[in-house]
N, C-alpha and C positions, 0 to 999 in steps of 0.2 A: 326476273329483273323488273317486270312491270310493277310489282308491289313496291320495290325500292323507288322507282320513278314516281309513283303516286305519293309515297311517303315524303319524298323530297319536295314535290309540288305542294303538298299540304303544309310542310314546314315553311316553305317560301311564302305561301299565302298568309300564314299566321304572322310571320315576320313583317310582311307588307301591311297587315292590319295595324301592328304596333307602330310602324313607320308613319302610316296615315294618321293615326290618332295623335301623334306628336305634331305633325304638320298642320292639323286643324285645331290644335290646342283643345282637344276634347277633354283630356284630364291633365292635371297638374303634375309637375315633377315630383312634388311631395307624395302624391297618390301612387306614382310608379315606384318610388323608393319603398313605400309601405307594402306595395304589391310584391316587390322583390324580397322583402323580409318575410312575407307570408309564404312565398315559394320555398325559400331556403330554410326557414325556421319551423315551418309547419308541414307543408306538403311533401317536400323531399324526405324529411324524417319518417313520414308515414309509409312512403315507398320502401325505405330502408327496413323498417320494422316488419313489414309484410314479407320482404325478401328473406329475412332471417327466421321467420315463423315457420320452421320446418323441422323434421326429425334430424337428430344429430347423425352425422355421417363422417367417418374417418376420411373418406375420399374427398369430401368437400373441404375438410380441414386441411388436408394435404394440398389441395388445389389453392387454398388461400395462401399457404406458405409459398407456393410456386409463384403466385402473383406478386407477393411482397418482394421476393428475390428478383424476379424479372423487372419489376418497376424500379427497384433501387439501381440495378445495373443500367437500365434504360436511361434514367436521369443522369447518371454519371457519364454514360456514353455521350448523350446529346450535349452535355455541358462542354466537354472537350471538343466534340465535333463542331459546335458552333463557334467556339473560340478560334478554331482554325479557319472555318469558313469566312468569318468576319475579320480576319487578321489585317485586312487592308484599311480598316476603319481606325479612327482614334480611340483611345482606351475607354473614355466615358461613353461614347456612342456605341462602341462594341459591347460593353457590358449591358447596356439597355437592350440591345438587339438579342443578346444571348438570353436575357431574362424573358423577353417576349417569345422567343422561339422555344424555350423549355416548357413554359407553363401554359395550360390551355383551359378552355371553357368546359371543364370536365363535369360540372354539376348542372348549370342552367341548360346547356345544350346537350352535353354528353349523356346525362341520366335519361332524359326523355327519349332520345334516339335509341339508346341501348334497350330501354324498356320496350320500345316498339319492335326492334329487330330481334333481340335475344330473349326478352321476357323477364319474368321475376328473378330467375336465377342470374340473369345478366346484371341486375341491380345488386344482388348479393356480391358478385365479383367486383363490380364497379366501385362499390363502397370501400372494399379492401384496397383497390388500386388508388382511390382518391385519398385515402389516409396517408399513403406514401407521398403522393403528390402534395398534400397539405404540409407535411413535415419539411419537404425540400423547398416549398414555396416560401415558408416563413423563416427559413434559416439561410440557405444558399441564395434563394431568390432575392430576399430582402438585402442581403449583403451586396448583391450585384447593383441594385439601384441606389443604395444608401452609401456605398463605398466604405462600409464598416462591417466588421465581423460581428454578427448577431448571435446571441445565445438563443436556444430554443425556448420560446415563451409559451407556456401551456395555456395562457388565456387566449392565444391565437389559434391553438390546436383544438381546444375543447369547444368547438362550435356545435350547434344543435344536431347537424348531421353526424358528427363524430360521436356525440353523446348517444344518439340513436343507434349508431353502430355498436357501441359498448353494451347498451341494453339488449340489442339484437344478438350479440355474441353470447350473453347470458342465456337468453331464450333458446338459442341454437344448441348451446352446450348441454342444456337440461331438457331438450326437446319440448319446450313450452310452446303451446299453440294458442293463438288468440281465439276467444269465443267467436263463433261464426258472425254474429251481428256486428262485432267490432271489426273483424277482418273485412267484412263487406263494406262497412263505412270507410275504412282506410283505403280500400281499393277504389271506391267512388271518388274519394278525395284525391288519391294519387293520380286519377285520370285527368285531373285539372293541371297536372305538372306541365305537360307538353304545351297546351294552348297558352297558359299564362306565361310560361318561361319564354316562349317564342315571341309573344307580344312585347314582353319586357326587352328582349334583344332588339326587336325592331324599333321600339321607342328609343332605346339607347343609341342605336346606329344613327337615328335622325338627329340625336342631340350632340353627337361627336363632331369635332372639328374635321372638315373634309378638304381643307386647302392643300394643294400639292400632294394629292393622294398617291398617284402612280409614280412614286420614286423608285429608282432601280433597286435600292436596298430592301424596300418593302415588298416588291415583286419577288425578289430573290428569297426573302424570308418566307413568304407565303407558299411559294412553290416547294421549297425545301421542307418546310414544316408540314404542309398538308398533303403533299403527293409523294415526295421522295421517302420520307420517314415511314409512312404506312407500308410502302413497298418493301422497305428494309425489314420492318417488323414482320410482315407476311413471310419473307424469306427465312428469317430466324425461327419463327414459330413452326413453319412447315418442316424445318430441319430437325427440330427437337420434338416434333409430334405432340404439340399441346392439345389439350381438350378443346373441342370445337367451340363451346360456349365461352371458355376463357379467351381463346384466340379472338373471337368476335369482339369481346370487350376491349382487349388490348389494341386491336387494330382500329376500332372506332374511336377510342380515346386518343390515339395517335393522329387522327385526322381532324381533330377539333381545332377551331381557331383560337387566337389569343384570348386569354381570360379577360372578361370585362372588369374583374377585380384589379387587374393590372393598372388601370387608370387611377383608381383610388390609392393604390400603393405608391405609384409614381408621384402623385400629388402630395401624399403624406411625407415622403422622404425628399421632396423638392428635386425630383429627377426630371427628365425631359418628357413631361406628360403630354405635350403636343404630339411628339413622335409616337408615344404609346397609344394615344387615342386614334391616330391615323392608322396605326398597325392593327388595332382591334377592328376598325371599320373594314379595311381592305381584306384582312384575313377572314372575316366573317362572310364577306361577299364571295371570296374564293371557296369557302366551305360549302357553298351551295353545290359546287362540283365535287369537292373532295370527299364529302360524306357518301354520296352514291358510289364514287370511285372505290372508297374503302369497303363498302358493303359488297360491291362486285368482286373485289379481290378476295374477300372473306368467303363468299359463296362459291367462287370459282376454284380457289386453290387450297382451301382447308376443309 
C-alpha cells in the first residue's frame, strides 16, 4: 500500500505544479492547449503502440472481447442507474448529471495511472476499454447534453489514440515488433505522459469556475461515481473471476473523475457548462482519494 500512497502523492504534487503554473501565469492558456494536444495526439499513441507491440495471443484477444462486452454492459447499467439516482432533479439538469457520471477522464488521468499500477499490458486493455467509452461518449453522451439523438460520427471516433489502436491491432495480429531503438524512444516519450497530463489537469482545475462547488448534487455524484461504482465493479469482477490485469484496468477506470472533455462538449452544445466545470473540479479533487481506494480494492480483493 505504501507504493500506492507514494504514487498518489506524486500525482497530487504534479497536479499542484500545474495549479501553481496557472496561478502565477507562468505559461499561457494557448501553450497548455498545445501541450494537451501533444499528450493526446503524440504521447498517448506511443504508449498504445508499445502496448500492442507483442506476440499474438489468442488469450489476449479473448480478453479484449471480454473487456468490450463488460464495458458495454457497464455503460448501459450506469446510464439507467444514474437516471434513477437523479430522479428528483428536473429533466435538463438530470441529463447533464447522468452525462457527467457516466464518462470519465480515462485518457489524461486513466492511462498514466494504469501504466504505473498495471504496466504496459494495462495500457493494452485500457485502449480497448476506452474505444467503447469513446463510442458511448459521442453517441449517447452527446444526446444527453444536446437533447438530440445523434448518429455515430466517425470523425469524432477516429482520434489519434483510436488510430494508434487500429495500427496496434494490425501489429498484434501479425506479431509485428518495433525495432529496439524505436521501442526505446517510444518508451522514453511515453514516460512523459504522467507528468505532462497531471500538470495539464492541475492547470485546468485552476482555470475552472469554482463558485458554489460543494453542492449536494455534486457531492452525491462524486461519492457515487468514484467510490460506490468501483466497489460494485470489484464485486462483479470477483464473482466472474476476471483476469487480474483486466480487473485492475476496469476498477481504475471506474474510479476516474469527470472528463475534462465534458466542459468542451457542454460548451459546444450550449448545455450547463458552469455545472459541468464545477463537477470536473470537485470530482478531480475527490479522485485524490478514490484512486488509492480503487487500487486498494484491486490489490486486496482480486
